[in-house]
C-alpha positions in Angstrom: 28.9 46.5 134.3 27.2 44.3 131.7 24.7 45.3 129.0 21.9 45.7 131.5 23.4 49.0 132.7 21.7 50.7 129.8 18.3 49.4 130.6 15.6 51.3 132.6 13.9 48.3 134.4 14.8 48.3 138.1 14.9 44.5 138.0 17.4 44.5 135.1 19.5 47.2 136.8 19.7 45.1 139.9 21.8 42.7 137.8 24.0 45.2 135.9 27.0 44.5 138.1 26.8 40.7 138.0 29.8 39.0 136.4 27.3 37.3 134.1 27.4 38.7 130.6 23.7 39.4 130.6 21.8 40.5 127.5 18.3 42.1 127.6 15.6 40.5 125.5 16.7 41.7 122.0 17.1 40.1 118.5 20.9 40.7 118.9 21.0 38.3 121.8 19.6 35.5 119.7 21.8 36.4 116.8 24.8 36.1 119.2 23.6 32.6 120.2 23.4 31.5 116.6 26.8 33.0 115.9 28.4 31.2 118.9 26.3 28.1 118.4 25.2 28.1 122.0 21.8 27.7 123.7 20.1 30.6 125.5 19.7 30.7 129.3 16.7 32.8 129.9 16.2 34.1 133.5 12.8 35.8 134.2 11.9 37.6 137.5 10.9 40.9 138.9 12.5 43.4 141.3 10.5 42.6 144.4 10.8 38.8 144.1 12.4 37.3 147.3 13.7 34.1 145.7 14.9 36.0 142.6 17.2 37.9 145.0 18.3 34.7 146.7 19.3 33.1 143.4 21.0 36.3 142.3 23.2 36.3 145.5 23.9 32.6 145.4 24.6 32.2 141.7 24.6 35.3 139.5 26.9 37.2 141.8 29.3 34.2 142.1 32.3 34.5 139.8 32.7 30.7 139.2 29.0 30.2 138.4 29.0 33.3 136.2 32.0 32.0 134.2 30.2 28.8 133.6 27.1 30.7 132.4 29.2 32.9 130.1 31.2 30.1 128.5 28.3 27.8 127.7 25.3 30.0 127.2 24.1 33.3 125.9 22.3 34.7 129.0 19.2 36.8 128.8 17.5 38.6 131.7 13.8 39.6 131.5 11.6 41.7 133.8 8.3 39.8 133.8 6.4 43.0 134.6 8.0 44.9 131.7 7.5 42.0 129.3 4.5 40.0 130.4 4.2 38.6 126.9 7.6 37.0 127.1 6.9 35.8 130.6 3.5 34.2 129.6 5.0 32.2 126.7 7.8 30.7 128.6 5.8 30.2 131.8 3.5 28.1 129.7 6.5 26.0 128.8 7.7 25.8 132.3 4.3 24.7 133.6 4.0 22.1 130.9 7.4 20.6 131.7 7.3 20.8 135.5 3.6 21.0 136.5 4.2 24.3 138.3 5.6 27.7 137.8 6.9 30.8 139.6 9.8 33.2 139.8 12.7 33.2 139.3 12.0 31.3 136.1 14.9 29.6 134.4 14.4 28.3 130.8 16.9 26.9 128.3 16.2 27.8 124.7 17.6 27.1 121.2 18.9 30.1 119.4 15.5 30.2 117.7 13.8 30.8 121.0 12.3 27.3 121.4 12.4 26.0 125.0 13.8 22.6 125.7 14.3 22.6 129.5 12.7 24.7 132.2 12.4 25.2 136.0 12.3 27.9 138.6 14.8 28.4 141.4 17.9 26.2 141.5 20.2 26.2 144.6 24.0 26.5 144.6 24.3 23.0 146.0 22.1 20.0 145.5 19.1 20.4 147.8 15.3 20.9 148.0 15.0 17.9 145.7 16.8 19.9 143.0 20.1 19.7 141.3 22.6 22.5 141.9 22.5 25.2 139.3 26.1 24.4 138.2 25.3 20.7 137.8 22.2 21.5 135.8 24.1 23.9 133.5 26.9 21.3 133.0 24.3 18.6 132.0 22.5 21.0 129.6 25.8 22.1 128.0 27.0 18.5 127.6 23.7 17.5 126.0 23.8 20.5 123.7 27.2 19.4 122.3 26.8 15.6 122.5 23.1 14.9 122.1 21.7 17.9 120.3 19.2 16.0 118.2 17.4 14.9 121.4 17.4 18.5 122.7 16.1 20.0 119.5 13.5 17.3 119.4 12.4 18.2 122.9 12.4 21.9 121.9 10.1 21.2 118.9 7.7 19.1 120.9 7.5 21.6 123.8 7.1 24.5 121.4 4.3 22.6 119.6 2.6 22.0 123.0 2.8 25.7 123.9 1.4 26.7 120.6 -1.4 24.2 120.8 -2.3 25.1 124.4 -2.5 28.8 123.4 -4.6 28.1 120.3 -8.0 29.7 120.8 -10.9 27.4 121.1 -14.3 28.1 119.6 -17.1 29.5 121.8 -19.0 26.8 123.6 -22.6 27.9 123.0 -25.1 29.6 125.3 -24.5 29.7 129.0 -26.7 27.4 131.1 -29.6 29.1 132.9 -28.0 28.3 136.3 -24.5 29.1 135.3 -24.0 32.0 137.8 -25.1 29.9 140.7 -22.3 27.3 140.0 -19.4 29.4 141.2 -20.6 30.4 144.7 -21.8 26.8 145.3 -18.5 25.3 144.3 -16.5 27.9 146.2 -18.5 27.2 149.3 -17.0 23.7 149.4 -13.5 25.1 149.7 -14.3 28.2 151.8 -12.6 28.5 155.1 -15.6 29.5 157.2 -13.4 30.2 160.3 -10.4 32.0 158.9 -11.7 33.2 155.6 -10.3 32.6 152.1 -10.3 29.5 150.0 -8.2 26.4 150.7 -5.2 26.3 152.9 -1.8 28.0 153.1 -0.5 30.0 151.4 -3.5 32.2 151.0 -3.8 35.0 148.4 -6.1 38.0 148.6 -7.9 37.0 145.3 -9.5 40.5 144.8 -11.2 39.6 141.5 -12.9 36.7 143.1 -14.0 38.7 146.1 -15.4 41.4 143.9 -17.5 38.9 142.0 -18.8 37.3 145.2 -19.9 40.7 146.5 -22.2 40.9 143.5 -23.9 37.6 144.4 -26.3 37.5 147.4 -25.5 33.8 147.9 -21.8 34.5 148.0 -21.5 37.8 149.6 -20.9 36.5 153.1 -17.8 34.6 152.0 -16.3 37.8 150.6 -17.1 39.9 153.7 -15.8 37.4 156.2 -12.6 37.0 154.2 -12.0 40.8 154.1 -12.5 41.0 157.8 -10.1 38.2 158.6 -7.5 39.6 156.2 -7.8 43.1 157.8 -7.1 41.6 161.2 -4.1 39.7 160.1 -0.5 40.6 159.3 -1.1 40.5 155.6 -2.6 44.0 156.2 0.0 46.6 157.2 -1.5 47.6 160.6 0.7 50.7 160.8 1.2 52.0 157.3 -1.9 50.7 155.5 -2.1 48.5 152.4 -1.8 44.8 151.9 1.2 42.6 151.5 1.4 40.1 148.7 0.0 37.0 150.4 0.0 35.0 153.7 2.4 32.1 154.1 0.0 30.6 156.7 -3.8 29.9 156.7 -4.5 32.6 159.3 -3.4 35.6 157.2 -0.8 36.2 160.0 2.7 36.1 158.4 2.8 37.7 155.0 5.2 37.6 152.1 6.1 41.2 152.7 6.3 42.7 149.2 3.5 45.2 148.3 2.1 45.4 144.8 0.2 48.3 143.2 -2.2 45.8 141.7 -3.2 44.1 144.9 -3.8 47.4 146.7 -5.7 49.1 143.9 -8.0 46.1 143.4 -8.5 45.5 147.1 -9.5 49.1 147.6 -12.4 48.8 145.2 -13.5 45.6 146.9 -13.4 47.3 150.3 -15.4 50.2 149.0 -18.1 47.8 147.7 -18.1 46.0 151.0 -18.6 49.3 152.7 -21.6 50.1 150.4 -23.1 46.7 151.1 -22.7 46.8 154.9 -22.3 50.4 156.0 -19.4 49.1 158.2 -17.0 52.1 158.7 -14.1 49.7 159.1 -14.2 48.9 155.4 -14.2 52.6 154.6 -11.2 53.1 157.0 -9.3 50.3 155.4 -9.9 51.7 151.9 -8.7 55.2 153.1 -5.6 53.8 154.8 -4.7 51.8 151.7 -5.1 54.8 149.5 -3.0 56.8 151.9 -0.3 54.2 151.6 -0.4 54.4 147.8 -0.2 58.2 147.9 2.6 58.3 150.5 4.9 55.6 149.0 3.8 54.7 145.5 2.9 58.0 143.8 5.5 59.5 141.5 5.9 63.3 141.2 4.5 63.0 137.7 1.2 61.5 138.8 1.9 57.9 137.8 2.0 55.1 140.3 5.0 52.9 140.9 4.8 49.1 140.5 5.9 47.5 143.7 7.9 47.5 146.9 10.3 44.8 147.9 9.8 42.1 150.5 13.4 42.3 151.7 15.1 45.0 153.8 18.7 45.6 152.7 21.3 44.7 155.5 25.0 44.1 155.7 24.2 40.4 155.5 22.0 40.7 152.4 18.3 41.2 152.1 16.2 40.1 155.0 12.5 39.7 154.4 10.1 41.6 156.7 12.8 43.2 158.8 11.3 46.7 158.3 7.8 45.6 159.3 8.4 43.4 162.3 8.9 44.3 166.0 10.3 43.0 169.2 8.8 44.0 172.5 12.0 45.9 173.3 11.7 48.0 170.1 8.1 48.9 170.9 9.1 49.8 174.5 11.8 52.1 173.2 9.3 54.0 171.1 6.2 54.0 173.3 7.4 53.8 176.9 4.4 53.3 179.2 2.0 52.8 176.3 3.9 49.7 175.1 1.9 47.2 177.1 -1.4 48.4 175.6 -0.1 48.3 172.1 1.4 44.9 172.5 -2.0 43.7 173.5 -3.7 45.5 170.6 -1.3 44.1 168.0 -0.6 40.6 169.5 3.0 41.2 170.4 4.8 38.5 172.5 8.3 37.8 173.8 8.6 34.7 171.7 7.4 36.4 168.5 5.4 35.0 165.7 7.9 35.4 162.9 10.3 32.5 163.5 11.5 31.4 160.1 14.9 29.6 160.8 16.7 31.8 158.2 15.9 34.9 160.3 16.5 33.9 163.9 19.8 35.8 164.0 17.5 38.9 164.1 15.6 37.8 167.2 12.1 36.6 167.7 10.1 39.2 165.9 6.4 40.0 165.7 4.2 40.6 162.7 1.6 43.1 164.0 -2.0 42.0 163.7 -5.3 42.4 165.5 -6.1 39.3 167.6 -9.3 40.9 168.9 -11.5 43.8 167.8 -10.8 47.0 169.6 -14.4 47.2 170.9 -14.0 43.9 172.6 -10.6 44.9 174.0 -12.2 48.1 175.4 -14.8 46.0 177.1 -12.1 43.8 178.7 -10.2 46.8 179.8 -13.3 48.6 181.1 -12.5 51.6 178.8 -14.7 53.7 176.6 -14.4 52.3 173.0 -14.0 55.8 171.4 -11.3 56.7 173.9 -9.4 53.5 173.2 -9.7 54.0 169.4 -8.2 57.5 169.8 -5.3 56.2 171.9 -4.5 53.4 169.5 -4.6 55.8 166.5 -2.1 58.1 168.3 0.2 55.3 169.2 0.0 53.8 165.7 1.2 57.1 164.2 4.2 57.1 166.6 5.1 53.6 165.6 4.8 54.4 161.9 7.0 57.4 162.4 9.6 55.3 164.1 9.4 52.6 161.4 10.0 55.2 158.7 13.4 55.9 160.2 14.4 52.3 159.6 16.1 51.1 156.4 13.2 50.7 153.9 12.7 48.0 151.2 13.4 49.1 147.7 10.7 50.4 145.4 10.3 49.3 141.8 9.7 52.7 140.3 8.7 51.8 136.8 5.2 52.8 135.9 3.0 50.3 134.1 0.0 51.5 132.2 -2.2 48.5 133.0 -1.6 48.7 136.8 -2.1 52.5 136.7 -5.5 51.7 135.2 -6.3 49.7 138.3 -5.1 52.6 140.5 -7.1 55.1 138.5 -10.3 53.1 139.1 -9.5 52.8 142.8 -9.1 56.5 143.4 -12.1 57.3 141.2 -14.3 54.9 143.1 -13.1 56.3 146.4 -13.9 59.8 145.3 -17.5 58.8 144.4 -18.2 56.5 147.3 -16.4 58.4 150.1 -17.2 61.9 148.7 -13.6 63.0 149.0 -12.6 65.4 146.2 -8.8 64.9 146.8 -9.1 61.4 145.4 -10.7 62.7 142.2 -7.9 65.2 141.7 -5.3 62.4 142.0 -7.2 60.3 139.5 -7.3 63.3 137.1 -3.6 63.8 137.5 -3.0 60.2 136.6 -5.0 60.7 133.4 -2.9 63.8 132.5 0.3 61.8 133.1 -0.8 58.8 130.9 -2.1 61.2 128.2 1.2 63.1 128.2 3.7 60.2 128.4 2.1 56.9 127.3 -0.6 57.8 124.8 0.6 57.6 121.2 -0.8 59.7 118.3 -2.5 56.6 116.8 -4.6 56.1 120.0 -2.6 53.2 121.3 -0.8 53.1 124.7 2.7 52.1 125.6 3.1 49.5 128.4 5.8 51.0 130.7 7.4 54.3 131.6 10.7 54.8 133.4 13.2 57.7 133.6 11.3 59.9 131.2 10.9 57.2 128.6 7.9 55.2 127.5 9.0 51.7 126.4 7.4 48.5 125.1 4.4 48.5 122.7 1.1 48.4 124.5 -0.6 45.1 125.3 -4.2 44.2 125.7 -4.0 44.6 129.5 -2.9 48.3 129.0 -5.8 49.2 126.8 -8.5 47.2 128.6 -7.5 48.0 132.2 -6.9 51.7 131.5 -10.2 51.9 129.7 -12.0 50.5 132.8 -10.2 53.1 134.9 -11.6 55.8 132.6 -15.1 54.4 132.9 -14.8 54.6 136.7 -13.4 58.2 136.4 -16.4 59.2 134.4 -18.7 57.7 137.0 -17.0 59.7 139.7 -16.3 63.0 137.9 -18.9 63.3 135.1 -16.4 64.4 132.4 -17.7 62.9 129.2 -14.2 63.1 127.6 -13.0 60.3 129.9 -15.8 58.0 128.8 -15.1 58.9 125.1 -11.4 58.0 125.6 -12.5 54.7 127.1 -14.5 54.2 123.9 -11.4 54.9 121.8 -9.5 52.3 123.7 -12.3 49.8 123.2 -11.9 50.5 119.4 -8.2 49.6 119.7 -9.0 46.5 121.8 -11.6 45.3 119.2 -9.3 46.1 116.3 -5.9 44.8 117.5 -6.6 41.9 119.9 -10.0 40.3 119.1 -10.1 36.9 117.3 -13.5 36.8 115.7 -13.2 33.2 114.6 -12.3 31.9 118.1 -14.3 34.3 120.2 -11.4 35.4 122.5 -8.9 38.2 122.9 -5.2 37.8 122.4 -2.8 39.3 124.9 -0.6 40.8 122.2 -1.4 42.4 118.9 -0.9 45.5 116.8 2.8 46.3 116.8 3.9 43.9 119.5 6.8 41.6 119.0 6.0 38.2 117.5 6.8 35.4 119.9 6.4 31.6 119.8 2.6 32.0 120.3 0.0 34.7 121.0 -1.3 33.9 124.4 -5.0 33.9 125.4 -5.5 34.6 129.1 -8.7 34.1 131.0 -7.3 33.0 134.3 -6.9 36.0 136.7 -3.6 35.1 138.5 -3.1 38.2 140.7 -4.6 40.8 138.2 -7.9 40.8 136.3 -7.2 38.7 133.2 -6.9 40.2 129.8 -10.1 38.6 128.5 -12.1 39.5 131.6 -10.9 43.1 131.4 -11.7 43.3 127.7 -15.2 41.7 128.2 -16.0 44.1 131.0 -14.9 47.1 129.0 -17.1 45.8 126.1 -20.1 45.6 128.4 -19.7 49.2 129.6 -19.5 50.3 125.9 -22.8 48.5 125.4 -24.4 50.1 128.5 -23.3 53.6 127.7 -23.2 53.7 123.9 -25.8 51.0 123.0 -22.9 49.1 121.3 -24.7 45.8 120.5 -21.6 44.3 118.8 -19.6 45.0 122.0 -22.2 43.1 124.1 -22.1 40.2 121.7 -18.3 40.1 121.9 -18.4 40.0 125.7 -20.9 37.2 125.6 -18.8 35.1 123.2 -15.7 35.7 125.4 -17.4 34.3 128.5 -18.8 31.4 126.5 -15.3 30.5 125.2 -14.0 30.1 128.8 -17.1 28.4 130.2 -15.6 25.0 130.7 -12.5 26.4 132.4 -14.6 28.6 134.6 -16.7 25.7 135.7 -13.7 23.5 136.4 -11.7 26.1 138.4 -14.1 28.8 139.5 -11.6 30.4 142.0 -9.3 31.4 139.1 -11.8 33.2 137.0 -13.4 35.9 139.2 -13.1 38.5 136.4 -15.0 36.4 133.9 -17.6 35.4 136.4 -18.1 39.1 137.0 -18.5 39.6 133.2 -21.1 36.7 133.3 -23.0 38.4 136.1 -22.9 41.7 134.1 -24.4 39.9 131.1 -27.2 38.6 133.2 -27.9 41.8 135.2 -30.8 44.0 134.3 -30.0 47.0 132.2 -30.0 49.7 134.9 -29.2 53.4 134.6 -28.9 56.1 137.2 -28.4 59.7 135.8 -28.1 62.7 138.1 -28.0 65.8 136.0 -27.3 69.4 136.8 -24.4 71.5 138.1 -22.1 70.0 140.8 -23.9 71.9 143.7 -27.3 70.9 142.3 -26.3 67.2 142.2 -24.4 67.0 145.5 -27.2 65.8 147.8 -28.5 63.2 145.3 -24.9 62.0 144.7 -24.4 61.4 148.4 -27.5 59.1 148.4 -26.3 57.2 145.3 -22.9 56.7 146.8 -24.3 54.5 149.6 -25.5 51.9 147.1 -23.4 49.2 145.5 -24.3 49.4 141.8 -21.6 47.4 140.0 -23.4 46.9 136.7 -25.3 50.2 136.6 -24.6 52.9 134.0 -23.9 55.9 136.3 -24.0 59.4 134.8 -23.5 62.3 137.3 -23.0 65.3 135.0 -24.4 68.2 133.2 -27.4 67.5 130.9 -26.8 67.1 127.2 -24.3 65.1 125.2 -24.6 62.1 122.9 -25.0 59.4 125.5 -28.4 57.6 125.4 -28.6 58.0 129.2 -28.4 61.8 128.8 -30.7 62.3 125.9 -33.8 64.6 126.3 -33.3 64.9 130.1 -33.3 68.1 132.0 -30.9 69.1 134.8 -31.3 71.3 137.8 -30.3 68.5 140.1 -32.7 65.8 138.8 -32.3 62.0 139.2 -33.4 59.4 136.6 -33.6 55.7 137.6 -34.3 53.2 134.9 -34.4 49.4 134.7 -34.6 47.6 131.3 -35.5 50.8 129.5 -38.4 51.6 131.8 -37.9 54.7 134.0 -39.3 55.8 137.3 -40.5 59.3 137.8 -37.7 61.9 137.8 -37.0 63.3 141.2 -35.0 66.0 142.9 -35.8 64.6 146.4 -33.0 62.6 148.1 -35.5 60.6 150.1 -37.4 59.6 147.0 -34.1 58.7 145.2 -33.2 56.5 148.1 -36.5 54.6 147.8 -36.0 54.1 144.0 -32.4 52.8 144.5 -33.5 50.4 147.2 -36.0 49.0 144.7 -33.3 48.2 142.1 -32.6 44.4 141.5 -29.7 43.3 143.7 -28.1 41.0 141.2 
């Protein structure tokens, strides 16, 4: 075993038996590089990354390659999910040098941590337009010993570029009057009106963008159509619920099979809002199935949620992507017998298969299950009652899932990240409110108990990660902002004012430790976090709501609930600072577009006050309406919130717009009329 054996990250532990003399990211590793006068080979990945596994099998497990690494470099392995701050800095360098990024990320550094060469995956032999990993290392080692002045010059230049690129820019003035209309208009030009999504393959779910579009009447159709096409494709797990990472094709058919907590948490909230807008029970079903998946496979006994599940199924021949999830007709026949022909039609199963990647043909022509046609249409073709067919399919689906669970399963990355748990907290809280299912509320409250117990420090800050009974890594902006947003959603669902007050405490940390007053942006790191080459400023969403978007949205909730004028001003400056980037690439800034929409939205409040039984009928009415920017307060009367002041209970609803209130009502029909009259955007 190497030094990674004492780490807790599942990704680092995957490499503990490599013949590579790996170091974790520590000051001691860089001290060793200085002492040995060697460059650092930094390898960054994560536990469910398919090509990370490939490079590990091809190179890091190979004795000859490892010997070359150990002789010429000090080798450091980093889990990007555990250290997103390290990943962000060196990803910026990789993108600057190569024009693209991804994982595994391979970066060569000076002993001072300055990057001078970077790339992603390198094969064991020359190919894919890339040098072999051994040839690359030989060239770098030769240059280090024989042309070091050039390398150190490159390192200084690249480091200066990373620092300059991450330097905050001043706010860019007031937003144009038509600012919010720009994004849907530009997105329409790249929208796939047939298949849904934006652009071609590969297609990503983009939940933050879909959530923004649902708030805009002129963009809502794009979000709803995309959700329907995704739900019919293989990117959605038709048997077990939940979404895979992305689709390798433009049809949402063949996914990259890893499953991430952040995708499923964010998409659940989008599905719930789609259900509120349309009343379409399919969206509610998809949300429930996704939450069932998270509860079944991603919930720890402690109440925290695990991070991810692998794309690859372990076999004697190494990991094979998708083997657990795909089917041949013979396998379906073995499980279902006479029902096999029906289910093959429901899920588009054919003899030739639809999962024909050349690397996997030794496993036969396999099928990714999908829904080529709606069940109601299939029932019509079969001359069968739709409700009867739905019941048959549901029974067969359960049998197939049971059989699938007997297969070898992909690995689970069981570290718990505070930020991603904030996303899950919000998803379960929203589901409890929208679907009226108390079990979801209890799961959300259990998560809060876990984070309070294990990740909340006495000074009010949060740790970033938890594994094997230990909280590790100082908290980042994403932890405080995303968990704060989850607490806001929990207050809206459960009415416990202490949850909103904790969100306010986290906002205080965000404002104190991460806000740059001069530039008008939030830094991703602050407080006690390690000092790296630069402090990154992130507005682009990638797969998760960006740091600055999350912080701006939390600030706006503080304004709506606590009349915090400074918080509103900070949110406005944040959006203004990213205005040019948002206009240039609207698809990458869904979170900040949502913050911009929040800023423009009327100041609306809906308070339903009284005991839980007194509120129940009114809450069921409110649950049917999408109110993304409304201060909801379903609780007992009293308390220091402006929305609660001087208002009686007894099961009374108060609906206000821009500080003008309609007549209080205890009548569900009247409340429905009042909510229907609220501004839609």
